[in-house]
C-alpha positions in Angstrom: -30.2 22.3 -64.5 -30.7 23.3 -60.9 -33.1 20.9 -59.3 -34.8 22.3 -55.8 -36.3 19.9 -53.7 -37.6 20.8 -50.2 -39.6 19.6 -47.1 -40.6 20.1 -43.4 -37.4 18.2 -42.6 -33.7 18.8 -44.0 -30.7 17.2 -42.5 -27.9 19.7 -43.4 -24.3 19.8 -42.6 -22.5 22.8 -40.8 -18.9 21.7 -41.9 -18.8 19.6 -38.2 -22.0 17.8 -38.1 -25.4 17.2 -38.9 -28.0 20.1 -38.2 -31.6 20.2 -38.8 -33.4 22.3 -40.6 -36.9 22.6 -40.4 -38.8 23.8 -43.9 -35.6 23.2 -45.5 -34.2 23.3 -49.4 -32.0 21.5 -51.2 -30.8 22.8 -54.6 -28.3 20.7 -56.8 -27.1 21.8 -60.2 -25.6 18.2 -61.9 -24.1 16.1 -59.4 -23.3 18.8 -56.4 -25.5 20.5 -54.3 -24.8 24.2 -54.5 -27.5 25.3 -51.7 -29.0 23.8 -48.3 -31.0 25.8 -46.4 -34.1 28.4 -46.8 -35.2 31.0 -48.6 -32.8 29.9 -51.5 -33.1 33.0 -54.0 -30.8 31.6 -57.2 -32.4 29.9 -60.6 -34.3 26.9 -60.6 -35.3 24.8 -63.6 -37.3 22.2 -61.7 -38.8 21.8 -58.1 -40.2 19.2 -55.9 -41.9 19.5 -52.6 -42.2 16.7 -50.4 -44.2 18.1 -47.4 -43.8 15.7 -44.1 -40.9 14.2 -44.9 -37.1 14.1 -44.1 -34.5 15.0 -46.5 -31.4 13.3 -45.4 -27.7 12.3 -46.8 -28.1 9.3 -49.0 -27.6 6.1 -46.6 -23.9 4.2 -47.6 -24.2 0.1 -46.6 -20.7 -1.2 -46.7 -21.6 -4.9 -46.2 -24.9 -4.7 -48.4 -26.8 -7.7 -49.3 -26.1 -8.7 -53.3 -28.1 -11.6 -52.6 -31.4 -13.3 -51.8 -31.4 -15.7 -49.1 -28.9 -14.6 -46.5 -30.2 -15.0 -42.7 -33.5 -16.0 -43.8 -32.1 -19.7 -43.7 -29.2 -20.0 -41.5 -30.2 -17.3 -38.2 -32.0 -20.1 -36.7 -31.2 -23.9 -36.6 -29.8 -26.1 -34.0 -26.3 -27.2 -34.9 -27.2 -30.5 -36.7 -29.5 -29.1 -39.1 -26.8 -25.8 -39.5 -24.3 -28.3 -41.0 -26.1 -29.4 -43.6 -26.1 -26.1 -45.0 -22.3 -26.3 -45.5 -20.8 -28.1 -48.2 -19.7 -31.7 -47.7 -16.9 -33.0 -47.9 -18.0 -35.1 -51.1 -19.5 -32.3 -52.8 -16.4 -30.2 -52.8 -14.4 -33.1 -54.0 -17.1 -34.6 -56.7 -20.0 -32.8 -57.2 -19.3 -28.9 -57.2 -21.7 -26.8 -59.6 -23.0 -23.4 -59.9 -26.6 -23.3 -58.6 -27.4 -20.5 -61.0 -26.9 -19.8 -64.5 -25.1 -16.7 -65.6 -28.8 -15.2 -66.0 -29.7 -16.3 -63.4 -27.3 -15.0 -60.9 -27.9 -11.2 -63.3 -31.3 -11.3 -62.0 -30.6 -12.3 -58.3 -28.5 -9.3 -58.6 -30.7 -6.9 -59.8 -33.1 -8.1 -57.2 -30.7 -7.4 -54.5 -29.7 -4.1 -55.8 -33.4 -3.0 -56.4 -33.6 -4.0 -52.5 -31.1 -1.5 -51.7 -32.1 1.6 -53.5 -35.5 1.1 -52.7 -34.3 1.1 -48.7 -32.8 4.4 -49.2 -29.2 3.1 -49.9 -27.1 5.3 -52.3 -24.1 4.1 -51.9 -22.9 0.4 -51.2 -20.5 -2.3 -51.3 -21.7 -6.2 -52.0 -21.4 -8.8 -50.1 -23.1 -12.6 -51.4 -22.9 -16.0 -50.6 -20.4 -18.4 -52.1 -22.2 -21.3 -51.3 -24.1 -21.2 -54.5 -21.2 -21.0 -56.9 -19.0 -23.9 -58.2 -15.8 -21.8 -56.0 -16.7 -17.9 -56.0 -17.4 -14.9 -57.6 -15.6 -13.9 -61.2 -15.1 -11.7 -63.1 -18.1 -11.8 -65.4 -20.5 -11.8 -63.1 -19.1 -8.9 -61.4 -18.6 -7.2 -64.9 -22.7 -7.6 -65.5 -23.8 -6.5 -61.8 -21.3 -3.2 -62.5 -23.7 -2.6 -65.6 -27.4 -3.7 -63.5 -25.5 -1.1 -60.8 -24.9 1.9 -63.3 -28.2 1.0 -64.9 -30.3 1.5 -61.8 -28.0 4.2 -60.8 -26.2 3.6 -57.4 -22.6 4.1 -56.0 -21.0 0.9 -55.9 -17.4 -0.2 -54.5 -17.4 -3.3 -56.5 -15.3 -6.3 -56.7 -15.3 -10.5 -57.1 -15.2 -12.2 -54.0 -12.1 -14.8 -53.7 -11.0 -17.4 -51.5 -8.5 -20.2 -51.3 -10.7 -22.5 -48.9 -14.1 -23.3 -48.2 -15.9 -24.7 -45.1 -16.7 -28.6 -45.5 -18.4 -31.1 -43.3 -16.7 -34.1 -43.3 -18.1 -37.6 -43.3 -17.7 -37.9 -39.8 -19.3 -34.6 -39.0 -16.6 -32.8 -38.4 -15.9 -28.8 -40.1 -13.0 -27.9 -41.6 -11.5 -25.5 -44.3 -10.4 -27.6 -47.6 -8.2 -25.3 -49.9 -7.2 -24.9 -53.6 -4.5 -22.5 -53.7 -4.8 -22.2 -57.4 -8.4 -21.2 -57.4 -7.9 -18.2 -54.8 -5.0 -17.0 -56.8 -7.3 -16.7 -60.2 -9.6 -14.7 -58.2 -7.4 -12.5 -57.4 -6.9 -12.0 -60.6 -10.3 -11.6 -61.4 -10.7 -9.1 -58.7 -7.6 -7.3 -60.7 -9.3 -7.5 -63.7 -12.1 -5.9 -62.6 -10.7 -3.1 -61.2 -8.8 -2.1 -64.7 -12.4 -2.8 -66.1 -13.7 -0.1 -63.5 -11.4 2.5 -64.0 -11.9 2.0 -67.8 -15.4 2.9 -67.5 -14.2 6.4 -66.0 -17.7 6.1 -64.3 -17.8 7.8 -60.9 -20.5 5.5 -59.6 -18.5 2.4 -60.4 -15.0 2.0 -58.2 -13.3 -1.2 -58.1 -12.3 -2.8 -54.4 -10.8 -5.7 -53.4 -13.3 -7.9 -51.5 -11.8 -11.5 -50.0 -13.9 -13.6 -48.8 -13.9 -14.5 -44.8 -9.7 -14.9 -43.5 -10.0 -18.4 -42.5 -11.0 -19.2 -46.1 -8.0 -17.1 -47.4 -3.9 -18.7 -47.7 -1.4 -16.8 -46.1 -0.1 -16.1 -49.5 -3.4 -14.9 -50.3 -3.3 -12.4 -48.0 0.1 -11.0 -48.9 -0.6 -10.7 -52.6 -4.2 -9.2 -51.9 -2.0 -6.6 -49.8 0.6 -5.9 -51.9 -1.9 -5.2 -54.9 -4.0 -2.9 -52.2 -0.7 -0.6 -51.6 -0.1 -0.5 -55.2 -3.4 0.5 -56.3 -4.3 2.3 -53.3 -7.7 -0.2 -53.2 -10.1 -0.7 -50.5 -10.2 -4.3 -49.2 -12.8 -5.3 -47.0 -12.4 -8.5 -45.3 -14.5 -10.2 -42.8 -12.7 -11.7 -39.8 -13.2 -10.9 -36.1 -16.8 -12.5 -36.3 -16.4 -15.6 -34.5 -14.2 -17.2 -32.3 -13.8 -20.5 -34.8 -11.9 -18.1 -36.9 -9.1 -18.4 -34.4 -9.5 -21.8 -34.1 -9.0 -22.5 -37.5 -6.4 -19.9 -38.1 -4.4 -21.4 -35.0 -4.6 -24.7 -37.1 -3.8 -23.9 -40.6 -1.2 -21.1 -39.7 -0.7 -21.3 -36.0 -1.3 -17.4 -35.6 -4.9 -15.9 -35.0 -6.5 -12.8 -36.6 -4.6 -9.6 -35.4 -1.3 -11.5 -35.9 -1.9 -12.6 -39.6 -3.3 -8.7 -40.0 0.3 -7.6 -39.1 2.3 -10.5 -40.4 0.9 -10.2 -44.3 0.8 -6.6 -44.4 -3.3 -6.3 -44.5 -2.6 -3.7 -41.7 -0.8 -1.2 -44.1 -4.0 -1.3 -46.8 -6.8 0.7 -46.3 -9.1 -2.1 -44.4 -12.5 -2.7 -43.7 -13.5 -5.0 -41.1 -16.5 -6.7 -40.7 -17.9 -7.4 -37.8 -15.6 -6.7 -35.0 -17.8 -8.8 -32.6 -15.3 -10.8 -31.2 -13.5 -8.1 -29.7 -14.4 -7.1 -25.6 -14.0 -3.5 -25.8 -15.2 -3.8 -21.8 -11.8 -5.0 -21.3 -9.6 -2.3 -20.1 -6.8 -4.4 -22.0 -8.7 -4.2 -25.1 -7.9 -0.5 -25.5 -4.6 -0.2 -23.7 -1.4 0.2 -25.8 -1.1 -3.3 -27.8 -4.5 -4.2 -27.2 -6.9 -5.2 -30.0 -9.1 -1.9 -30.0 -5.4 0.3 -29.8 -4.3 -2.1 -32.8 -7.6 -1.4 -34.9 -7.3 2.4 -34.2 -3.4 2.5 -34.8 -4.0 1.1 -38.2 -6.5 2.8 -39.4 -9.1 0.2 -39.6 -12.7 0.8 -40.4 -15.6 -1.6 -38.6 -18.2 -2.4 -40.4 -21.0 -2.3 -37.8 -24.0 -4.5 -39.0 -26.7 -4.0 -35.3 -29.4 -6.3 -37.0 -27.5 -9.1 -38.3 -25.6 -9.4 -35.3 -28.4 -9.5 -33.0 -30.3 -11.9 -34.9 -27.0 -14.1 -34.6 -26.7 -13.7 -31.0 -23.9 -11.2 -31.1 -23.5 -7.6 -30.6 -20.6 -5.5 -30.8 -18.7 -4.8 -27.3 -19.5 -1.9 -27.8 -20.6 0.1 -30.5 -19.2 3.5 -27.6 -16.0 1.7 -26.5 -14.5 1.2 -30.6 -15.7 5.0 -31.3 -13.4 6.3 -28.2 -11.3 4.2 -29.0 -10.7 6.3 -32.2 -12.1 3.7 -34.5 -14.0 4.5 -37.6 -17.3 2.9 -37.7 -19.4 2.8 -40.7 -22.5 0.6 -40.9 -23.6 -2.6 -43.0 -26.5 -4.5 -43.5 -24.8 -7.8 -44.2 -28.6 -9.7 -44.8 -32.5 -8.9 -45.5 -33.8 -6.7 -44.9 -31.0 -4.0 -46.0 -33.0 -1.5 -43.6 -29.9 0.6 -41.8 -33.1 2.2 -40.1 -34.1 -0.9 -38.6 -30.2 -1.2 -38.2 -29.6 2.2 -36.1 -32.7 1.2 -33.8 -31.2 -2.6 -33.2 -27.8 -1.1 -32.8 -28.7 1.7 -30.1 -30.5 -0.6 -27.8 -28.0 -3.5 -28.2 -25.7 -0.8 -26.7 -27.8 -0.1 -24.0 -28.1 -3.3 -23.0 -24.3 -4.5 -23.4 -23.3 -1.0 -21.3 -26.0 -1.4 -18.6 -26.6 2.0 -19.5 -29.8 4.5 -21.6 -27.6 7.5 -22.1 -25.2 5.5 -24.3 -25.6 4.3 -28.3 -26.4 7.8 -29.4 -29.0 7.7 -32.1 -26.5 10.5 -33.6 -23.9 8.5 -33.6 -25.1 5.8 -35.3 -26.6 8.1 -38.1 -23.1 9.3 -38.5 -21.9 6.1 -39.2 -24.3 5.3 -41.5 -23.0 8.3 -43.1 -20.0 10.4 -41.9 -18.4 6.7 -40.7 -19.0 5.4 -44.1 -17.8 8.0 -46.2 -14.7 8.7 -43.9 -14.2 4.6 -44.7 -14.2 5.3 -48.1 -11.8 8.0 -48.3 -15.1 10.6 -49.7 -15.1 14.0 -48.2 -17.9 15.0 -50.5 -20.2 11.9 -49.5 -22.2 11.2 -46.5 -23.7 15.1 -45.8 -25.6 17.8 -47.1 -24.0 20.9 -47.9 -22.5 22.9 -51.1 -20.1 21.1 -53.2 -21.1 17.4 -51.7 -22.5 15.1 -54.2 -26.1 15.0 -54.5 -26.4 11.6 -53.1 -30.1 12.3 -51.0 -32.6 10.0 -49.8 -36.0 11.0 -48.8 -38.0 9.5 -46.2 -41.8 10.0 -45.6 -43.1 10.7 -42.1 -46.9 11.6 -43.4 -48.5 7.9 -42.6 -50.9 7.8 -39.8 -48.4 4.9 -38.9 -45.5 6.6 -38.3 -47.3 8.6 -34.8 -46.4 11.9 -34.2 -43.3 13.4 -35.0 -40.8 14.3 -31.8 -38.1 15.0 -33.3 -37.7 13.4 -37.5 -35.2 11.2 -37.3 -35.6 9.8 -33.9 -39.6 9.3 -34.8 -38.1 7.9 -37.8 -35.6 5.1 -35.8 -38.0 4.1 -33.4 -40.8 4.5 -35.1 -40.5 3.3 -38.6 -38.5 1.4 -41.1 -36.4 2.6 -44.3 -39.6 1.4 -46.2 -41.0 5.0 -45.7 -38.2 6.0 -48.5 -40.0 7.6 -51.1 -37.2 9.0 -53.4 -33.5 9.0 -53.4 -31.1 10.7 -56.1 -27.6 9.6 -56.6 -24.9 12.3 -58.0 -28.0 14.3 -58.8 -29.9 11.6 -60.7 -33.5 10.4 -59.7 -33.1 6.5 -58.6 -36.2 5.8 -56.5 -39.2 7.8 -57.8 -42.4 8.1 -56.0 -41.5 3.9 -53.7 -40.6 2.7 -57.3 -37.4 2.2 -59.6 -38.4 3.5 -63.2 -37.8 0.6 -65.7 -37.9 -2.1 -63.7 -41.3 -4.5 -63.3 -41.0 -4.9 -59.2 -43.8 -7.3 -59.5 -42.5 -9.1 -62.2 -38.9 -9.5 -60.3 -40.3 -10.3 -56.9 -42.1 -13.5 -59.0 -39.1 -14.4 -60.3 -37.0 -13.7 -57.2 -39.3 -16.1 -55.7 -38.8 -18.6 -58.1 -34.7 -18.4 -58.3 -34.7 -18.7 -54.0 -37.0 -21.8 -54.3 -34.6 -23.7 -56.6 -31.6 -22.1 -54.7 -33.1 -23.5 -51.1 -33.9 -26.9 -52.8 -30.3 -27.1 -54.0 -29.1 -27.2 -50.0 -29.9 -30.9 -50.2 -27.5 -31.7 -53.0 -24.5 -30.2 -50.7 -25.7 -31.5 -47.3 -23.4 -34.5 -45.8 -26.6 -36.7 -45.3 -29.0 -35.5 -48.8 -31.8 -34.5 -46.6 -34.7 -32.7 -47.8 -35.2 -29.4 -47.8 -38.6 -29.3 -45.3 -35.7 -31.5 -42.8 -32.6 -28.4 -43.4 -35.4 -25.9 -43.2 -38.4 -27.0 -41.1 -41.4 -24.5 -41.0 -42.6 -22.5 -38.0 -45.4 -24.5 -37.8 -46.0 -28.0 -39.7 -47.8 -28.1 -42.9 -51.4 -29.2 -42.4 -52.6 -32.2 -44.0 -56.5 -31.6 -44.7 -58.5 -33.7 -46.6 -60.8 -32.8 -49.6 -64.2 -34.0 -47.5 -62.7 -32.4 -44.0 -61.8 -29.1 -45.9 -65.7 -29.2 -47.9 -67.2 -29.7 -44.3 
């Protein structure tokens, strides 16, 4: 069946770069695009005109929030309060538990994947907090998540997160990583089994990947085993590192080596490696891109950096800089890594952070950021058929309205969207030709009911921090409100 969609603006692809087509059309049959341009003269079975909208390639989020809490709780506290957000040593040793039941965790995943879809994401690689689990993610949890992802219709690169260590706060107030190597290896076995499960589905929308947790929570043996399996299976590996000076401090203590040395010695540099976030590298230092420097090393090994600009900004960090990494030959893709999963706001923040870092207005080009959200993500995944609208490509499409009065006037449609708007202007998406978001809704999902249930689960999850806190403080002590809650007596209120 041939489906034609049209709009005031279409971002096509000329074989080299994205190009703007005014009053454009996109035609697809099944999961593949057959035409992008104007005045299509072939067969059409269904047609939809989106008016004052921008039709663009589906966005690719390679550090996509698969949870309901990240950053809203932990991006602002004082050091004393922040320590209460980690496991206490006693909790690690004696009282670990899952905060959510399997059914509740499935609801959390549905909530998160619905948010991704509604924000125009068509391809994703998930990230979720392990702090609410008794250790990390397991096989059954990811099998359930894969089925939810298939039901919604997203393209996912999935696998259970695994680790052999966890950050804890000791009774003396020190931050350490405590290890349980058997749990780490069991998690890796689950990741292997999930890859077998995904392959058995024979569903092009589900691909298994190796998604270990932060590098300082992995033993050297677990890193080596991850690298070995990745090479054997030609699997993607995403490993959070180069995001905090604390990593090197902890790794030097446990292994006597830093991040880049460990990536080399364990063989992870010989895999299809994605690294969020890269913010500890100073690309403005000439030594960074010199032979043997960190940028040169990452480029030489074909590493993709998953840049999460909005999240970095909220954690008082920044990539130094987006342009320097690109100039060094490093592939950059984008991630959200927190709520909102909004790559439009991420591009806006990233552009302006780059200009602040470089002290110039002519850097951090929007075209380069949009390329990272589409072509860069496709490159990281090894998928030349994603991230662009052209004949023969997958019909992964995002439609964004520019028709609301609040959007202002349109100068350049993409620039207007990024500077004036958000991804909440997404009205429709298609993944492999299937309609996923339709008129701002997700067919088959009661978003109002899901929001209410998500709030209930979030409230329970927030309360559970008290049990893990080394001081057993109440939630309002760990997460004080912006302003104190008013205590108004009935008689005062009546007046």
